[in-house]
N, C-alpha and C positions, 0 to 999 in steps of 0.2 A: 196572647197578651191581653190583659184586662183593659177595658175602656178607661179613658181618663175621667177626670172630675172637673166640672166648670164651676167657678165661684165668681160672682159679679159683685162689684161694689157700686152702689148708686147713692145719689144724694145731691143736694144743691151745692153750689160753689162755696167752699170754705167749711163744709160739714166735717171734713177730716178723712175723706176717702183715701187720699194719698198717704197720710200718716198711718192709717190702719193697714194699707197695703204694704208699706215699708216694714211695719212690725211683723206682718205675716210672712213676707219674703225672708226676713232675717231669721225667723223661727224655722222656716222650711230649710234654709241653708244650714242652720245649726244642727238640724235633725237629718241632714242628707236626703231630703225629699226632693225628687226631681220635679221641676215645675217650669212653667212658662208664664211670662207676664206680658199683657198687651193693654194698650189704651185706645180709647175711641174719641175722636178720630185719630188715627196714627197707626204705628206699628207695621205699616207697609209703605212702599214708595208713594202710592196714590193717597193713602190715608194721611201721610205727612204733608203732602201738597194741599189736601183739603184742609187740614188743621191750620197750616200756614195762612191760607186764604181766609178762613173764617175767624181766626184770632188776630189778624193784622188790623191794627187801628186805622190804617189807611185803605182798607179794602173797599171795593165797590159796594154800592147799595144792593143787597141781595134780597129778593122777595122771599117770604117764608116757604113757598113751595120749592123754589130753586134750592134754598138752604137744606130742606129736607132731602131732596134728591142727592145733594152733595154728601150728606151724612150717610145715606143709604148706599151710595156707590163705594164710599170708603169701607162701610161695614161688609159689603159683598166681597170686596177684595180681601179683607181680614178673615172672613169666615172661610173662604175657599183656599187662600194661600197659607194661612197660619193656623187658624182655630181647628178646623176639621183634621188636618194632619197631626197636630199636637195631641188632640183627644184620641185619635186612632192609635197613636204611639203610646198611649197610657199616661200622659202627663197630667198633673194637676195644673189647670189653667186658671189664671187670675186675670180678670178683666176690670179695668178702670172705666166703668160705664158700659152699657150694652143696650138691649132693646127697651128696658124700662125708661131710659132717658129719652128715647124717641116718643114714647107714649105720653110722658109728662110734658 
């Protein structure tokens, strides 16, 4: 089985990442192309908890290093539980943010 393909969408809030992803996913569906979509943080049980914690307006004050480790723990779960298996199975994988967002 051929290896999958990874496409990431990066950009600031409101840049249109989600809109472009929706357009791509609709095109893939119309053309019967198997794919998987994931978001960061999210897409795993741990990732969704991290997302909830970080995006909650009432969340505790989190220092930047702790916030980074939360993102990295969510990414690790995503890579090992979802991303690697999907790519190994030959899927086209779409990610709403990935490593570039961490560097920025």
